[in-house]
Structures are given as structure tokens and as C-alpha cells.
All heavy atoms as an XYZ file, in Angstrom:
896
protein
N      44.431     14.776    -59.002
C      44.565     13.335    -58.913
C      43.169     12.715    -58.885
O      42.314     13.113    -58.114
C      45.359     12.987    -57.653
C      45.457     11.511    -57.410
S      46.307     11.168    -55.859
C      47.745     10.402    -56.524
N      42.941     11.727    -59.704
C      41.637     11.072    -59.775
C      41.446     10.165    -58.562
O      42.379      9.511    -58.113
C      41.533     10.241    -61.047
N      40.223     10.151    -58.059
C      39.901      9.293    -56.927
C      39.604      7.888    -57.437
O      39.001      7.708    -58.488
C      38.697      9.851    -56.189
C      38.523      9.258    -54.835
C      37.665     10.143    -53.953
O      37.135     11.136    -54.398
N      37.554      9.773    -52.697
N      40.047      6.895    -56.689
C      39.804      5.508    -57.072
C      38.325      5.187    -56.939
O      37.638      5.704    -56.083
C      40.623      4.565    -56.191
C      42.109      4.678    -56.408
C      42.828      3.693    -55.525
C      44.331      3.816    -55.712
N      45.059      2.899    -54.841
N      37.866      4.311    -57.800
C      36.462      3.904    -57.781
C      36.175      3.031    -56.568
O      37.075      2.440    -55.983
C      36.140      3.126    -59.053
N      34.897      2.937    -56.226
C      34.487      2.085    -55.125
C      34.546      0.622    -55.523
O      34.594      0.272    -56.697
N      34.537     -0.232    -54.525
C      34.594     -1.676    -54.720
C      33.371     -2.284    -54.041
O      33.059     -1.951    -52.900
C      35.889     -2.251    -54.102
C      35.924     -3.768    -54.225
C      37.108     -1.628    -54.741
N      32.674     -3.163    -54.751
C      31.486     -3.808    -54.201
C      31.884     -4.890    -53.212
O      32.705     -5.752    -53.510
C      30.646     -4.411    -55.334
C      29.398     -5.089    -54.849
C      28.337     -4.348    -54.355
C      29.292     -6.466    -54.872
C      27.178     -4.976    -53.889
C      28.144     -7.106    -54.422
C      27.089     -6.354    -53.930
N      31.309     -4.855    -52.018
C      31.569     -5.851    -50.977
C      30.571     -6.997    -51.136
O      29.533     -7.028    -50.486
C      31.445     -5.194    -49.598
C      31.679     -6.172    -48.449
O      32.079     -7.331    -48.704
O      31.457     -5.767    -47.293
N      30.894     -7.935    -52.006
C      30.005     -9.050    -52.290
C      29.768     -9.941    -51.091
O      28.648    -10.399    -50.854
N      30.804    -10.188    -50.313
C      30.663    -11.043    -49.140
C      29.743    -10.371    -48.110
O      28.865    -11.017    -47.544
C      32.020    -11.339    -48.520
C      31.932    -12.234    -47.298
C      33.282    -12.525    -46.677
O      34.306    -11.996    -47.088
N      33.293    -13.374    -45.672
N      29.935     -9.078    -47.888
C      29.071     -8.356    -46.955
C      27.631     -8.337    -47.431
O      26.695     -8.483    -46.634
N      27.447     -8.183    -48.743
C      26.104     -8.175    -49.308
C      25.439     -9.534    -49.108
O      24.294     -9.623    -48.665
C      26.153     -7.814    -50.797
C      24.803     -7.786    -51.456
C      23.879     -6.812    -51.126
C      24.462     -8.737    -52.406
C      22.620     -6.792    -51.724
C      23.222     -8.722    -53.015
C      22.302     -7.739    -52.670
N      26.173    -10.604    -49.394
C      25.623    -11.951    -49.207
C      25.250    -12.171    -47.744
O      24.175    -12.703    -47.445
C      26.612    -13.026    -49.681
C      26.115    -14.403    -49.336
C      25.093    -14.992    -50.081
C      26.617    -15.094    -48.241
C      24.594    -16.241    -49.750
C      26.126    -16.340    -47.902
C      25.109    -16.912    -48.657
O      24.615    -18.138    -48.321
N      26.114    -11.769    -46.832
C      25.838    -11.955    -45.407
C      24.592    -11.179    -44.985
O      23.785    -11.670    -44.193
C      27.045    -11.538    -44.572
C      28.200    -12.498    -44.712
C      29.479    -12.009    -44.061
O      29.621    -10.835    -43.733
N      30.424    -12.917    -43.889
N      24.417     -9.974    -45.523
C      23.233     -9.173    -45.191
C      21.970     -9.808    -45.754
O      20.927     -9.843    -45.085
C      23.404     -7.750    -45.714
N      22.051    -10.321    -46.975
C      20.893    -11.009    -47.577
C      20.571    -12.269    -46.770
O      19.403    -12.568    -46.498
C      21.153    -11.346    -49.066
C      21.252    -10.076    -49.902
C      20.091    -12.289    -49.622
C      19.977     -9.275    -49.993
N      21.600    -12.996    -46.374
C      21.389    -14.204    -45.578
C      20.763    -13.855    -44.227
O      19.877    -14.565    -43.747
C      22.707    -14.946    -45.385
C      22.521    -16.312    -44.749
O      21.486    -16.969    -45.005
O      23.413    -16.730    -43.994
N      21.193    -12.772    -43.616
C      20.611    -12.349    -42.336
C      19.137    -11.980    -42.518
O      18.291    -12.322    -41.677
C      21.388    -11.166    -41.767
N      18.826    -11.318    -43.632
C      17.430    -10.961    -43.907
C      16.599    -12.218    -44.139
O      15.483    -12.348    -43.641
C      17.350    -10.034    -45.120
C      15.954     -9.586    -45.464
C      15.277     -8.747    -44.390
O      15.969     -8.114    -43.575
O      14.026     -8.728    -44.359
N      17.147    -13.157    -44.891
C      16.470    -14.435    -45.134
C      16.190    -15.135    -43.815
O      15.076    -15.583    -43.548
C      17.343    -15.325    -46.024
C      16.752    -16.711    -46.289
C      17.815    -17.700    -46.766
N      18.866    -17.934    -45.789
C      18.735    -18.699    -44.706
N      17.598    -19.315    -44.442
N      19.745    -18.851    -43.871
N      17.189    -15.178    -42.976
C      17.062    -15.838    -41.686
C      16.025    -15.143    -40.797
O      15.219    -15.813    -40.139
C      18.429    -15.858    -40.994
O      18.343    -16.494    -39.758
N      16.029    -13.820    -40.789
C      15.075    -13.097    -39.945
C      13.637    -13.303    -40.416
O      12.708    -13.261    -39.616
C      15.410    -11.605    -39.897
O      15.075    -10.966    -41.105
N      13.463    -13.561    -41.712
C      12.119    -13.845    -42.249
C      11.743    -15.315    -42.111
O      10.638    -15.706    -42.468
C      12.048    -13.445    -43.724
C      12.182    -11.950    -43.954
C      11.973    -11.622    -45.406
N      12.311    -10.244    -45.714
C      11.982     -9.631    -46.833
N      11.306    -10.279    -47.779
N      12.337     -8.379    -47.036
N      12.719    -16.103    -41.654
C      12.515    -17.549    -41.475
C      12.050    -18.231    -42.765
O      11.092    -18.987    -42.788
C      11.529    -17.815    -40.337
C      12.029    -17.344    -38.992
C      11.000    -17.593    -37.920
C      11.422    -17.305    -36.526
N      12.232    -16.239    -36.154
N      12.794    -17.933    -43.840
C      12.492    -18.545    -45.133
C      13.758    -19.200    -45.678
O      14.864    -18.934    -45.205
C      11.924    -17.519    -46.155
C      12.933    -16.410    -46.459
C      10.608    -16.938    -45.654
C      12.495    -15.455    -47.551
N      13.590    -20.059    -46.677
C      14.743    -20.723    -47.284
C      15.154    -19.966    -48.554
O      14.486    -19.034    -48.997
C      14.444    -22.208    -47.546
C      13.270    -22.400    -48.494
O      13.111    -21.697    -49.482
N      12.427    -23.384    -48.179
N      16.254    -20.417    -49.143
C      16.784    -19.724    -50.324
C      15.848    -19.835    -51.522
O      15.770    -18.930    -52.347
C      18.184    -20.232    -50.661
C      19.195    -19.682    -49.701
C      19.803    -20.355    -48.685
C      19.665    -18.341    -49.643
N      20.631    -19.506    -48.002
C      20.573    -18.265    -48.572
C      19.421    -17.195    -50.389
C      21.238    -17.090    -48.226
C      20.070    -16.016    -50.054
C      20.966    -15.974    -48.981
N      15.139    -20.945    -51.624
C      14.178    -21.087    -52.727
C      13.103    -20.011    -52.622
O      12.709    -19.414    -53.625
C      13.541    -22.490    -52.695
C      12.562    -22.725    -53.824
C      11.991    -24.123    -53.769
C      10.990    -24.279    -54.912
N      10.288    -25.543    -54.855
N      12.663    -19.742    -51.399
C      11.667    -18.695    -51.194
C      12.243    -17.309    -51.489
O      11.541    -16.447    -52.017
C      11.116    -18.768    -49.767
C      10.262    -20.006    -49.533
C       9.992    -20.241    -48.064
O      10.902    -20.357    -47.255
N       8.702    -20.327    -47.721
N      13.506    -17.100    -51.166
C      14.152    -15.827    -51.514
C      14.110    -15.643    -53.027
O      13.763    -14.571    -53.526
C      15.618    -15.765    -51.009
C      16.335    -14.528    -51.551
C      15.668    -15.792    -49.489
N      14.446    -16.698    -53.747
C      14.433    -16.634    -55.209
C      13.040    -16.290    -55.723
O      12.880    -15.410    -56.586
C      14.908    -17.967    -55.802
N      12.038    -16.955    -55.185
C      10.661    -16.711    -55.627
C      10.206    -15.288    -55.302
O       9.622    -14.601    -56.145
C       9.715    -17.726    -54.977
C       9.902    -19.142    -55.481
C       9.176    -20.185    -54.642
O       8.528    -19.825    -53.634
O       9.271    -21.376    -54.995
N      10.476    -14.849    -54.080
C      10.010    -13.531    -53.645
C      10.762    -12.382    -54.315
O      10.179    -11.336    -54.594
C      10.142    -13.392    -52.125
C       9.189    -14.269    -51.356
C       9.345    -14.141    -49.844
O      10.037    -13.209    -49.372
O       8.766    -14.980    -49.135
N      12.054    -12.578    -54.558
C      12.868    -11.495    -55.120
C      12.873    -11.478    -56.645
O      13.188    -10.456    -57.249
C      14.313    -11.608    -54.622
O      14.936    -12.764    -55.154
N      12.552    -12.624    -57.261
C      12.632    -12.715    -58.715
C      14.036    -12.988    -59.222
O      14.310    -12.883    -60.413
N      14.941    -13.345    -58.305
C      16.321    -13.670    -58.665
C      16.441    -15.191    -58.693
O      15.968    -15.867    -57.779
C      17.312    -13.065    -57.643
C      18.733    -13.519    -57.910
C      17.216    -11.545    -57.667
N      17.052    -15.721    -59.724
C      17.127    -17.179    -59.859
C      17.942    -17.807    -58.732
O      18.858    -17.190    -58.178
C      17.749    -17.563    -61.205
O      19.131    -17.260    -61.209
N      17.597    -19.046    -58.411
C      18.324    -19.794    -57.390
C      19.790    -19.951    -57.785
O      20.675    -19.901    -56.928
C      17.675    -21.157    -57.175
N      20.064    -20.116    -59.073
C      21.459    -20.275    -59.513
C      22.250    -18.981    -59.291
O      23.429    -19.023    -58.938
C      21.527    -20.715    -60.972
O      20.936    -19.762    -61.816
N      21.603    -17.840    -59.457
C      22.275    -16.570    -59.188
C      22.580    -16.439    -57.699
O      23.669    -16.009    -57.311
C      21.423    -15.377    -59.670
O      21.315    -15.447    -61.092
C      22.030    -14.045    -59.274
N      21.633    -16.840    -56.862
C      21.863    -16.801    -55.413
C      23.010    -17.718    -55.026
O      23.840    -17.368    -54.174
C      20.588    -17.174    -54.659
C      19.433    -16.180    -54.797
C      18.160    -16.749    -54.182
C      19.783    -14.833    -54.180
N      23.103    -18.868    -55.662
C      24.208    -19.800    -55.404
C      25.533    -19.172    -55.810
O      26.524    -19.269    -55.075
C      23.988    -21.129    -56.155
O      22.775    -21.723    -55.680
C      25.155    -22.079    -55.958
N      25.566    -18.528    -56.967
C      26.808    -17.877    -57.417
C      27.229    -16.771    -56.445
O      28.413    -16.618    -56.151
C      26.646    -17.323    -58.831
C      26.692    -18.396    -59.906
C      26.854    -17.810    -61.304
N      25.744    -16.942    -61.697
C      24.583    -17.359    -62.202
N      24.374    -18.652    -62.367
N      23.653    -16.506    -62.546
N      26.264    -16.001    -55.940
C      26.580    -14.944    -54.969
C      27.159    -15.579    -53.702
O      28.143    -15.075    -53.139
C      25.331    -14.090    -54.657
C      24.902    -13.305    -55.903
C      25.604    -13.128    -53.501
C      23.543    -12.619    -55.772
N      26.583    -16.698    -53.259
C      27.085    -17.411    -52.077
C      28.515    -17.902    -52.289
O      29.291    -18.009    -51.337
C      26.173    -18.582    -51.743
N      28.870    -18.183    -53.540
C      30.217    -18.664    -53.874
C      31.208    -17.528    -54.099
O      32.338    -17.760    -54.475
C      30.149    -19.538    -55.125
C      29.373    -20.816    -54.921
C      29.093    -21.553    -56.219
O      29.189    -21.007    -57.317
N      28.731    -22.818    -56.088
N      30.756    -16.292    -53.873
C      31.663    -15.152    -53.980
C      31.601    -14.389    -55.285
O      32.348    -13.439    -55.485
N      30.719    -14.792    -56.188
C      30.565    -14.063    -57.447
C      29.723    -12.814    -57.198
O      28.837    -12.810    -56.345
C      29.866    -14.932    -58.497
C      30.518    -16.270    -58.743
C      31.747    -16.127    -59.590
C      32.223    -17.454    -60.109
N      33.259    -18.088    -59.412
N      29.993    -11.781    -57.944
C      29.230    -10.543    -57.801
C      27.951    -10.629    -58.633
O      27.969    -11.140    -59.745
C      30.076     -9.356    -58.237
C      31.255     -9.153    -57.311
C      32.117     -8.002    -57.718
C      33.280     -7.908    -56.747
N      34.311     -7.034    -57.175
N      26.850    -10.125    -58.071
C      25.584    -10.186    -58.821
C      25.586     -9.194    -59.977
O      26.262     -8.163    -59.918
C      24.538     -9.793    -57.773
C      25.281     -8.946    -56.803
C      26.682     -9.505    -56.763
N      24.825     -9.509    -61.021
C      24.637     -8.544    -62.102
C      23.747     -7.432    -61.563
O      23.117     -7.559    -60.515
C      24.014     -9.224    -63.331
C      22.647     -9.787    -63.029
O      21.665     -9.023    -63.087
O      22.558    -10.989    -62.707
N      23.693     -6.329    -62.258
C      22.982     -5.148    -61.763
C      21.491     -5.412    -61.559
O      20.890     -4.917    -60.591
C      23.243     -3.922    -62.672
C      22.547     -4.069    -64.014
C      22.819     -2.640    -61.985
N      20.862     -6.200    -62.419
C      19.439     -6.498    -62.251
C      19.183     -7.341    -61.008
O      18.233     -7.095    -60.263
C      18.876     -7.204    -63.489
C      18.821     -6.283    -64.702
O      18.723     -5.048    -64.507
O      18.879     -6.794    -65.832
N      20.036     -8.324    -60.774
C      19.888     -9.161    -59.577
C      20.163     -8.344    -58.318
O      19.449     -8.466    -57.318
C      20.849    -10.353    -59.636
O      20.532    -11.189    -60.722
N      21.182     -7.505    -58.373
C      21.488     -6.634    -57.241
C      20.294     -5.738    -56.923
O      19.871     -5.637    -55.768
C      22.731     -5.792    -57.538
C      23.120     -4.777    -56.468
C      23.518     -5.471    -55.178
C      24.250     -3.893    -56.975
N      19.730     -5.132    -57.940
C      18.568     -4.251    -57.751
C      17.387     -5.005    -57.159
O      16.713     -4.514    -56.251
C      18.154     -3.619    -59.078
O      19.180     -2.816    -59.579
N      17.130     -6.197    -57.672
C      16.001     -6.995    -57.181
C      16.206     -7.392    -55.719
O      15.267     -7.329    -54.916
C      15.813     -8.238    -58.049
N      17.424     -7.774    -55.368
C      17.693     -8.177    -53.988
C      17.666     -6.993    -53.031
O      17.216     -7.110    -51.891
C      19.022     -8.928    -53.899
C      18.995    -10.325    -54.513
C      20.397    -10.884    -54.676
C      18.132    -11.261    -53.668
N      18.121     -5.841    -53.483
C      18.043     -4.621    -52.667
C      16.578     -4.280    -52.422
O      16.180     -3.967    -51.287
C      18.780     -3.450    -53.360
C      20.300     -3.682    -53.370
C      18.428     -2.112    -52.734
C      20.983     -3.584    -52.036
N      15.755     -4.342    -53.466
C      14.327     -4.041    -53.321
C      13.655     -5.051    -52.398
O      12.862     -4.680    -51.526
C      13.652     -4.031    -54.687
N      13.971     -6.326    -52.548
C      13.373     -7.371    -51.727
C      13.744     -7.205    -50.255
O      12.906     -7.333    -49.366
C      13.809     -8.748    -52.230
C      13.433     -9.864    -51.311
C      12.214    -10.472    -51.223
C      14.262    -10.491    -50.332
N      12.234    -11.442    -50.250
C      13.494    -11.467    -49.680
C      15.587    -10.312    -49.943
C      13.996    -12.265    -48.666
C      16.087    -11.109    -48.932
C      15.294    -12.072    -48.307
N      15.010     -6.901    -50.003
C      15.522     -6.876    -48.632
C      15.324     -5.545    -47.917
O      15.305     -5.500    -46.696
C      17.014     -7.207    -48.635
O      17.727     -6.174    -49.314
N      15.224     -4.469    -48.690
C      15.149     -3.150    -48.076
C      16.511     -2.633    -47.640
O      16.614     -1.620    -46.947
N      17.576     -3.314    -48.050
C      18.930     -2.885    -47.701
C      19.313     -1.646    -48.506
O      18.743     -1.379    -49.562
C      19.931     -4.010    -47.983
C      19.787     -5.263    -47.122
C      20.631     -6.394    -47.692
C      20.174     -4.968    -45.681
N      20.296     -0.925    -48.022
C      20.814      0.258    -48.709
C      22.080     -0.153    -49.462
O      23.064     -0.575    -48.841
C      21.126      1.350    -47.691
C      21.610      2.645    -48.314
O      21.928      2.676    -49.521
O      21.668      3.643    -47.581
N      22.059     -0.035    -50.759
C      23.208     -0.456    -51.571
C      24.489      0.290    -51.212
O      25.585     -0.240    -51.366
C      22.898     -0.304    -53.060
O      22.614      1.050    -53.358
N      24.364      1.506    -50.703
C      25.555      2.275    -50.316
C      26.372      1.571    -49.231
O      27.573      1.798    -49.120
C      25.164      3.661    -49.806
C      24.698      4.581    -50.913
O      24.909      4.244    -52.106
O      24.120      5.635    -50.602
N      25.723      0.723    -48.449
C      26.434      0.016    -47.382
C      27.382     -1.052    -47.909
O      28.166     -1.602    -47.138
C      25.438     -0.624    -46.409
C      24.661      0.404    -45.646
O      25.157      1.488    -45.348
N      23.428      0.086    -45.330
N      27.315     -1.335    -49.207
C      28.140     -2.402    -49.774
C      29.143     -1.893    -50.800
O      29.778     -2.682    -51.483
C      27.241     -3.490    -50.372
C      26.247     -3.970    -49.362
C      24.939     -3.542    -49.402
C      26.647     -4.801    -48.330
C      24.030     -3.946    -48.436
C      25.748     -5.205    -47.358
C      24.437     -4.775    -47.415
N      29.275     -0.595    -50.887
C      30.283      0.002    -51.759
C      31.406      0.506    -50.871
O      31.210      1.388    -50.038
C      29.709      1.176    -52.597
C      28.464      0.745    -53.357
C      30.779      1.748    -53.517
C      28.685     -0.360    -54.363
N      32.548     -0.105    -50.996
C      33.709      0.255    -50.194
C      34.622      1.139    -51.006
O      34.902      0.851    -52.170
C      34.475     -0.995    -49.751
C      33.626     -2.028    -49.061
C      33.236     -1.569    -47.669
N      32.452     -2.601    -47.016
C      31.199     -2.436    -46.628
N      30.585     -1.297    -46.820
N      30.548     -3.409    -46.036
N      35.089      2.175    -50.379
C      36.021      3.075    -51.033
C      37.344      2.361    -51.232
O      37.792      1.612    -50.363
C      36.232      4.325    -50.175
O      37.255      5.123    -50.711
N      37.953      2.578    -52.356
C      39.277      2.025    -52.603
C      40.325      2.861    -51.877
O      41.471      2.475    -51.775
C      39.571      1.987    -54.099
N      39.901      4.009    -51.359
C      40.779      4.878    -50.583
C      40.696      4.484    -49.113
O      39.771      3.798    -48.700
C      40.354      6.340    -50.767
C      40.509      6.769    -52.202
O      41.468      6.400    -52.863
N      39.558      7.523    -52.702
N      41.638      4.940    -48.296
C      41.594      4.594    -46.874
C      40.246      4.957    -46.250
O      39.655      5.983    -46.561
C      42.719      5.429    -46.265
C      43.663      5.686    -47.401
C      42.792      5.769    -48.624
N      39.784      4.097    -45.349
C      38.495      4.280    -44.695
C      38.645      5.255    -43.534
O      39.610      5.185    -42.786
C      37.989      2.915    -44.165
C      36.682      3.066    -43.415
C      37.846      1.941    -45.315
N      37.686      6.151    -43.390
C      37.722      7.048    -42.244
C      36.838      6.504    -41.132
O      35.988      5.644    -41.346
C      37.311      8.469    -42.638
C      35.873      8.566    -43.117
O      34.988      8.012    -42.441
O      35.640      9.213    -44.146
N      37.043      6.995    -39.948
C      36.306      6.496    -38.780
C      34.824      6.803    -38.873
O      34.024      6.185    -38.189
C      36.897      7.090    -37.509
N      34.412      7.740    -39.716
C      33.002      8.075    -39.869
C      32.184      6.899    -40.353
O      31.005      6.781    -40.030
N      32.784      6.002    -41.136
C      32.059      4.826    -41.609
C      31.679      3.905    -40.456
O      30.628      3.288    -40.469
C      32.892      4.054    -42.641
C      32.994      4.799    -43.951
O      32.125      5.569    -44.304
N      34.084      4.581    -44.656
N      32.532      3.830    -39.455
C      32.223      3.014    -38.281
C      31.030      3.617    -37.538
O      30.132      2.905    -37.107
C      33.442      2.905    -37.362
C      33.199      2.037    -36.163
C      33.018      0.665    -36.308
C      33.143      2.577    -34.900
C      32.779     -0.143    -35.214
C      32.916      1.783    -33.794
C      32.736      0.417    -33.946
N      31.004      4.919    -37.422
C      29.889      5.593    -36.751
C      28.582      5.347    -37.490
O      27.531      5.149    -36.869
C      30.151      7.102    -36.669
O      31.279      7.345    -35.887
N      28.628      5.335    -38.819
C      27.431      5.054    -39.607
C      26.941      3.631    -39.336
O      25.743      3.383    -39.240
C      27.715      5.228    -41.104
C      27.916      6.656    -41.528
C      28.260      6.717    -43.006
C      28.719      8.099    -43.418
N      29.158      8.134    -44.807
N      27.878      2.700    -39.200
C      27.511      1.311    -38.914
C      26.817      1.201    -37.562
O      25.832      0.487    -37.416
C      28.752      0.421    -38.920
O      29.347      0.418    -40.187
N      27.325      1.930    -36.587
C      26.702      1.903    -35.271
C      25.306      2.512    -35.306
O      24.392      2.026    -34.633
C      27.579      2.634    -34.252
C      28.917      1.967    -33.932
C      29.701      2.818    -32.939
C      28.740      0.564    -33.414
N      25.135      3.554    -36.105
C      23.811      4.165    -36.232
C      22.821      3.176    -36.837
O      21.664      3.103    -36.406
C      23.901      5.429    -37.081
N      23.265      2.397    -37.820
C      22.401      1.380    -38.412
C      22.020      0.325    -37.379
O      20.880     -0.116    -37.320
C      23.097      0.712    -39.602
C      23.206      1.540    -40.858
C      24.115      0.841    -41.872
C      21.848      1.787    -41.462
N      22.975     -0.050    -36.567
C      22.711     -1.038    -35.523
C      21.655     -0.513    -34.551
O      20.706     -1.212    -34.205
C      24.012     -1.347    -34.780
C      23.922     -2.308    -33.607
C      23.616     -3.710    -34.108
C      25.211     -2.298    -32.826
N      21.799      0.724    -34.141
C      20.851      1.313    -33.189
C      19.449      1.438    -33.777
O      18.468      1.426    -33.055
C      21.340      2.685    -32.730
C      22.501      2.613    -31.758
C      22.816      3.977    -31.167
N      23.220      4.948    -32.160
C      24.459      5.149    -32.593
N      25.431      4.425    -32.097
N      24.728      6.062    -33.499
N      19.364      1.536    -35.101
C      18.052      1.707    -35.731
C      17.370      0.379    -36.078
O      16.256      0.384    -36.591
C      18.188      2.559    -37.001
O      18.893      1.846    -37.998
N      18.016     -0.738    -35.770
C      17.451     -2.057    -36.081
C      16.215     -2.315    -35.217
O      16.317     -2.408    -33.988
C      18.496     -3.143    -35.834
C      18.036     -4.527    -36.277
O      16.813     -4.780    -36.326
O      18.909     -5.356    -36.546
N      15.038     -2.443    -35.834
C      13.819     -2.650    -35.055
C      13.748     -4.026    -34.387
O      12.908     -4.246    -33.515
C      12.709     -2.500    -36.092
C      13.352     -2.864    -37.383
C      14.779     -2.403    -37.267
N      14.631     -4.947    -34.778
C      14.635     -6.283    -34.192
C      15.396     -6.347    -32.873
O      15.392     -7.378    -32.208
C      15.243     -7.295    -35.171
C      14.434     -7.393    -36.437
O      13.229     -7.542    -36.386
N      15.094     -7.278    -37.563
N      16.076     -5.246    -32.501
C      16.861     -5.225    -31.273
C      16.235     -4.284    -30.259
O      15.809     -3.187    -30.615
C      18.289     -4.741    -31.568
C      19.159     -5.632    -32.436
C      20.462     -4.929    -32.768
C      19.439     -6.944    -31.734
N      16.230     -4.705    -29.008
C      15.790     -3.796    -27.956
C      16.878     -2.737    -27.779
O      18.026     -2.920    -28.223
C      15.586     -4.556    -26.643
O      16.836     -4.989    -26.127
N      16.537     -1.673    -27.123
C      17.515     -0.602    -26.883
C      18.708     -1.143    -26.096
O      19.863     -0.835    -26.399
C      16.838      0.534    -26.121
C      17.637      1.811    -26.092
C      16.854      2.969    -25.497
O      15.666      3.123    -25.829
O      17.450      3.707    -24.701
N      18.424     -1.977    -25.104
C      19.482     -2.571    -24.281
C      20.381     -3.482    -25.125
O      21.604     -3.428    -25.022
C      18.863     -3.354    -23.125
C      19.873     -3.955    -22.187
C      19.191     -4.688    -21.044
C      20.223     -5.344    -20.141
N      19.598     -6.072    -19.038
N      19.783     -4.303    -25.973
C      20.559     -5.217    -26.823
C      21.437     -4.444    -27.800
O      22.607     -4.779    -28.002
C      19.634     -6.150    -27.594
O      18.930     -6.981    -26.716
N      20.884     -3.414    -28.412
C      21.660     -2.591    -29.349
C      22.835     -1.931    -28.634
O      23.946     -1.880    -29.172
C      20.761     -1.544    -30.000
N      22.613     -1.449    -27.417
C      23.687     -0.809    -26.657
C      24.787     -1.812    -26.323
O      25.980     -1.484    -26.399
C      23.123     -0.179    -25.387
N      24.388     -3.033    -25.964
C      25.387     -4.063    -25.649
C      26.226     -4.410    -26.877
O      27.448     -4.516    -26.790
C      24.691     -5.313    -25.115
C      24.119     -5.143    -23.721
S      23.123     -6.558    -23.179
C      24.360     -7.844    -23.121
N      25.564     -4.579    -28.021
C      26.302     -4.880    -29.253
C      27.213     -3.728    -29.634
O      28.353     -3.930    -30.067
C      25.321     -5.183    -30.385
C      24.690     -6.558    -30.362
C      23.569     -6.643    -31.395
C      25.722     -7.629    -30.621
N      26.714     -2.516    -29.476
C      27.527     -1.341    -29.799
C      28.785     -1.311    -28.934
O      29.890     -1.074    -29.441
C      26.707     -0.078    -29.586
C      27.451      1.177    -29.964
C      26.599      2.434    -29.854
O      25.357      2.346    -29.833
O      27.205      3.512    -29.796
N      28.653     -1.580    -27.641
C      29.816     -1.586    -26.756
C      30.827     -2.650    -27.183
O      32.035     -2.397    -27.223
C      29.387     -1.840    -25.306
C      28.656     -0.652    -24.689
O      28.741      0.471    -25.243
O      27.986     -0.854    -23.659
N      30.335     -3.849    -27.522
C      31.238     -4.921    -27.947
C      31.954     -4.547    -29.240
O      33.160     -4.778    -29.390
C      30.463     -6.228    -28.139
C      29.999     -6.844    -26.844
S      29.274     -8.503    -27.000
C      28.029     -8.293    -28.250
N      31.219     -3.965    -30.184
C      31.828     -3.591    -31.461
C      32.861     -2.489    -31.292
O      33.900     -2.501    -31.954
C      30.749     -3.167    -32.454
C      29.883     -4.306    -32.977
C      28.728     -3.764    -33.799
C      30.715     -5.276    -33.796
N      32.604     -1.541    -30.420
C      33.572     -0.462    -30.179
C      34.887     -1.018    -29.646
O      35.963     -0.631    -30.096
C      33.007      0.562    -29.201
C      31.987      1.495    -29.807
C      31.473      2.468    -28.762
C      30.442      3.407    -29.324
N      29.891      4.314    -28.289
N      34.797     -1.942    -28.697
C      36.004     -2.548    -28.133
C      36.759     -3.321    -29.215
O      37.979     -3.173    -29.374
C      35.654     -3.466    -26.942
C      36.845     -4.298    -26.510
C      35.125     -2.636    -25.772
N      36.040     -4.140    -29.980
C      36.681     -4.927    -31.040
C      37.288     -4.014    -32.104
O      38.415     -4.240    -32.560
C      35.664     -5.882    -31.668
N      36.568     -2.980    -32.483
C      37.053     -2.048    -33.511
C      38.345     -1.379    -33.056
O      39.317     -1.317    -33.815
C      35.986     -1.001    -33.807
C      36.393      0.026    -34.827
C      36.406     -0.284    -36.181
C      36.782      1.307    -34.451
C      36.776      0.652    -37.126
C      37.162      2.246    -35.388
C      37.160      1.926    -36.718
O      37.540      2.838    -37.651
N      38.360     -0.891    -31.837
C      39.566     -0.222    -31.324
C      40.747     -1.167    -31.292
O      41.864     -0.803    -31.658
C      39.305      0.367    -29.938
C      38.453      1.605    -29.962
C      39.020      2.726    -30.821
O      40.252      2.998    -30.764
O      38.247      3.333    -31.581
N      40.516     -2.389    -30.867
C      41.596     -3.358    -30.783
C      42.111     -3.734    -32.177
O      43.310     -3.780    -32.428
C      41.118     -4.611    -30.051
C      42.236     -5.611    -29.847
C      41.811     -6.785    -29.020
N      41.526     -6.331    -27.663
C      40.841     -7.039    -26.777
N      40.372     -8.208    -27.105
N      40.643     -6.583    -25.565
N      41.203     -3.982    -33.115
C      41.605     -4.446    -34.441
C      42.157     -3.327    -35.323
O      43.008     -3.567    -36.164
C      40.416     -5.117    -35.133
C      39.950     -6.401    -34.469
C      38.646     -6.869    -35.080
C      41.026     -7.478    -34.543
N      41.689     -2.136    -35.142
C      42.136     -1.045    -36.001
C      43.579     -0.686    -35.739
O      44.260     -0.150    -36.599
C      41.150      0.107    -35.818
C      41.646      1.448    -35.649
C      40.491      2.385    -35.411
N      40.701      3.079    -34.188
C      41.094      4.351    -34.142
N      41.242      5.045    -35.232
N      41.317      4.919    -32.988
N      44.079     -1.008    -34.588
C      45.467     -0.688    -34.229
C      46.455     -1.730    -34.738
O      47.640     -1.528    -34.683
C      45.582     -0.534    -32.719
C      44.818      0.678    -32.206
C      44.863      0.781    -30.718
C      44.022      1.955    -30.264
N      43.922      2.048    -28.819
N      45.950     -2.874    -35.191
C      46.832     -3.940    -35.674
C      47.439     -3.610    -37.006
O      46.916     -3.003    -37.838
C      46.071     -5.266    -35.770
C      45.761     -5.828    -34.430
C      45.096     -7.203    -34.517
O      44.908     -7.742    -35.612
O      44.776     -7.733    -33.453
């Protein structure tokens, strides 16, 4: 049986780019200038359109994000993906160890509650 292809999480990608923009304290025009991606492309991504491969590559390079974090399996998700997310949170240099632990605890509670629904 063939495995289903992955699906790009455009909304998650946009949110991650926006978080990076915010952490750098820059506006979208500056993102366009620094990344080499047109402002109109950034607007389309904000509206839910998927970026073309060149724009995706440029934004990944600009942000330092891992593109694998935005490819969702079309198959059921295993709990290992949640653990990977927590590892990324713990490795965030913008968070103190205490802050990362607090966020991790909150996410674990929310995940357990929502996954059972």
C-alpha cells in the first residue's frame, strides 16, 4: 500500500515566519527586503496561499527554520511529533530554562486534554 504524501502546513509556516519577524522587531517590508521575497508574496502567504518553492527556500534561509516542521503527514500523527515539538521549545535560546519548562508543562496539559476529544 502506498503511503500518502505529506501536506504543507502553510498557516503554521506563516505563524513561524511572523514570530521570527516579531522577535527581530522588524516589519513585513523589511522581511521582504532581507529575504528577497516580494511583499506581495508575503501578503499571499498571510492570506493562506502556499509559497512557491523559491519563496519557501528564501524564507527558510532567512528565518533559520527547519522546513521539516511544516510538512504534515497525511497519515495519523504519532505522539513522537509532540515530543519533537517540546524539544524545539526547550532549545529556544530566547527562553530561560524556567520559562521553557513552564510552557512545556502547559502544552502537555493542553495536548492531553485536546487529544482525547
